[in-house]
C-alpha positions in Angstrom: -44.0 -12.0 -23.3 -43.0 -13.4 -26.9 -39.9 -15.6 -27.3 -38.2 -12.6 -29.1 -38.8 -10.2 -26.1 -37.6 -13.0 -23.7 -34.4 -13.3 -25.6 -34.0 -9.6 -25.7 -34.6 -9.3 -21.9 -32.1 -12.1 -21.4 -29.4 -10.6 -23.5 -30.1 -7.1 -21.8 -29.7 -8.7 -18.3 -26.4 -10.4 -19.4 -25.1 -7.1 -20.7 -26.0 -5.3 -17.4 -24.2 -8.1 -15.3 -21.1 -8.0 -17.6 -21.0 -4.1 -17.2 -21.2 -4.6 -13.4 -18.6 -7.3 -13.4 -16.3 -5.1 -15.5 -16.7 -2.0 -13.3 -16.1 -4.1 -10.1 -12.9 -5.6 -11.7 -11.6 -2.1 -12.7 -12.8 -0.3 -9.4 -9.7 1.7 -8.0 -8.3 0.0 -4.6 -7.6 2.4 -1.8 -4.4 2.4 0.0 -4.4 1.5 3.9 -1.9 1.8 6.4 -0.9 0.2 9.5 -0.9 2.8 12.2 0.8 2.2 14.4 2.8 -0.9 13.3 2.3 -3.8 15.8 3.5 -7.1 13.9 6.3 -8.0 11.7 3.8 -8.2 8.9 3.2 -4.4 9.5 6.9 -3.8 9.2 7.0 -5.8 5.8 3.9 -4.3 4.2 3.1 -1.0 6.1 0.6 0.0 3.5 -1.5 -2.1 1.1 -4.4 -1.8 -1.4 -5.5 -5.5 -1.1 -5.9 -7.8 1.9 -7.7 -10.5 3.5 -7.9 -11.7 7.1 -9.1 -15.0 8.7 -8.8 -16.6 12.1 -9.5 -19.5 14.3 -9.1 -20.8 17.8 -7.1 -23.7 18.7 -7.0 -25.7 21.9 -3.2 -26.4 21.8 0.1 -24.9 23.0 1.9 -22.1 21.2 4.5 -24.8 20.3 2.2 -27.2 18.8 0.5 -24.3 16.6 3.8 -23.4 15.3 4.7 -26.9 14.6 1.5 -27.7 12.9 1.9 -24.5 10.7 5.3 -25.7 9.7 4.1 -29.4 9.0 0.6 -29.2 7.5 0.4 -30.4 4.0 -1.5 -29.5 0.9 -3.3 -33.0 1.2 -4.7 -31.9 4.6 -6.0 -28.6 3.4 -9.5 -29.3 2.1 -9.8 -28.1 -1.7 -6.2 -26.8 -1.8 -5.0 -29.0 -4.6 -8.1 -28.9 -6.7 -8.4 -25.0 -6.6 -4.6 -24.7 -7.4 -5.1 -27.1 -10.3 -7.9 -24.9 -11.7 -5.4 -22.0 -11.7 -2.6 -24.0 -12.9 -3.7 -27.2 -14.8 -1.4 -30.2 -14.6 -1.9 -33.6 -16.0 -1.2 -37.0 -14.4 2.3 -37.9 -15.3 3.4 -34.5 -16.2 6.6 -33.0 -14.7 6.4 -29.7 -13.0 8.5 -28.2 -10.3 6.7 -28.3 -6.9 5.2 -24.8 -6.1 2.4 -23.2 -4.2 0.3 -23.7 -7.3 1.5 -27.4 -7.9 2.0 -28.7 -4.4 2.9 -32.5 -3.7 0.1 -33.8 -1.5 2.3 -35.0 1.4 5.1 -32.3 1.5 4.6 -29.4 4.1 3.0 -26.7 2.2 5.0 -23.7 3.9 8.2 -25.5 2.9 6.9 -25.9 -0.9 6.0 -22.2 -0.8 9.6 -21.1 0.4 11.4 -23.3 -1.9 9.6 -21.8 -4.9 8.8 -18.3 -5.2 8.4 -17.1 -1.5 11.0 -16.4 1.3 10.6 -16.4 4.8 10.8 -12.8 5.7 10.7 -13.1 9.5 10.0 -15.7 12.2 9.6 -14.6 15.7 7.7 -15.9 18.7 4.1 -15.9 17.8 4.4 -14.9 14.1 5.8 -16.2 10.8 5.8 -13.9 7.6 6.5 -15.0 4.0 6.5 -12.9 1.1 6.8 -12.8 -2.8 6.7 -10.5 -5.8 3.5 -11.3 -8.0 3.9 -8.5 -10.6 7.2 -7.2 -12.0 7.8 -4.3 -14.5 6.9 -5.1 -18.1 9.6 -7.3 -19.5 10.7 -8.8 -16.3 9.5 -12.0 -14.7 8.4 -11.8 -11.2 11.0 -13.4 -9.0 11.5 -13.8 -5.2 12.4 -10.7 -3.3 16.0 -9.7 -3.6 16.9 -10.2 -0.1 15.2 -11.6 3.1 13.9 -9.5 6.0 11.0 -7.3 6.4 13.1 -4.2 6.1 14.2 -5.2 2.6 10.9 -6.1 1.5 9.2 -3.0 2.6 12.1 -1.0 1.0 11.5 -2.2 -2.5 9.3 0.5 -3.9 10.4 0.8 -7.7 7.5 1.3 -10.0 6.0 -1.6 -11.6 5.8 -4.1 -8.8 3.2 -5.9 -6.8 4.3 -7.3 -3.4 2.5 -10.0 -1.6 3.1 -10.9 2.1 1.2 -13.3 4.3 1.6 -14.0 8.1 0.5 -16.6 10.7 0.2 -14.9 14.0 -0.8 -16.8 17.2 -1.3 -15.9 20.8 -3.4 -16.7 23.8 -7.0 -15.5 23.8 -7.5 -15.6 27.5 -9.8 -18.5 27.6 -7.4 -21.2 27.5 -7.0 -21.4 23.6 -4.6 -20.0 21.1 -6.0 -17.4 18.6 -4.4 -18.1 15.1 -4.9 -15.7 12.4 -3.4 -15.4 8.9 -3.4 -12.1 7.0 -2.4 -11.4 3.3 -1.5 -8.0 2.1 -0.7 -7.0 -1.3 0.8 -3.5 -2.3 1.3 -2.2 -5.8 4.2 0.3 -6.4 2.7 2.2 -9.3 -1.0 2.8 -10.7 -0.4 0.4 -13.6 0.7 -2.5 -11.4 -2.4 -1.7 -9.0 -4.7 -1.8 -12.1 -3.2 -5.1 -13.3 -3.4 -6.7 -9.9 -6.8 -5.4 -9.0 -8.5 -7.4 -11.9 -6.7 -10.6 -11.0 -7.5 -10.2 -7.1 -11.2 -9.8 -7.8 -11.2 -12.9 -9.8 -9.3 -15.1 -7.4 -10.5 -13.7 -4.1 -13.3 -16.1 -3.4 -11.2 -19.1 -3.9 -8.3 -17.5 -2.1 -10.4 -16.8 1.0 -11.7 -20.5 0.9 -8.3 -21.9 1.0 -7.1 -19.6 3.8 -10.0 -20.7 5.9 -9.5 -24.5 5.0 -5.7 -24.0 5.6 -6.4 -22.8 9.2 -8.7 -25.6 9.7 -6.0 -28.0 9.0 -3.5 -26.5 11.2 -6.2 -26.5 14.0 -6.8 -30.3 13.3 -3.1 -31.2 13.4 -2.2 -29.1 16.4 -5.2 -30.3 18.6 -4.4 -34.0 17.7 -0.9 -33.6 18.7 -2.1 -31.9 22.1 -4.4 -34.7 22.6 -1.7 -37.5 22.0 0.5 -35.7 24.5 -1.9 -36.0 27.4 
């Protein structure tokens, strides 16, 4: 094959890949529902178009699992600060308010999130739920939900929003361990908001999934270390 034909074939391949990527980004997301609702996350986001789920097993008591969820820092979560820096570049010495995308290395990450953009929607034995608004109608800046509580969060259905909620859910697995999971759900309240978020979600999902898994791993390490020291 001549160099000219090789260049043409390469350009054609790139065009095909770009077309596939564009179609994937714009592919419509179907709405799913929690039927019947079983968790507080189900009450906060009973239907959604985008979601991810990850879990791990931990050899520790429920109390130490919950304490580890509250205490684990961004510095303990492998890749957290690097990947959030890629999404939100910040230079050494620059001043930026701590947030989930600009977390201090030594501050509990859940406290950082709930002090900047997220609110705690529910905390019951075995589950913590936090939520935020990620897309607002044109001309408005996304703000924290207007009121705490899963019912108020679910009741926000005005067009133009995308709401995100994440939980940590833990329970005994019957084999002497705790099964800890985290589920993230996003629901868009209008077709336009759904299209806007779909492109963003499909770009960030690989990094988001990686961080959820390493977050769970950091919680597991902290909880099991505390369990070991108590013996």
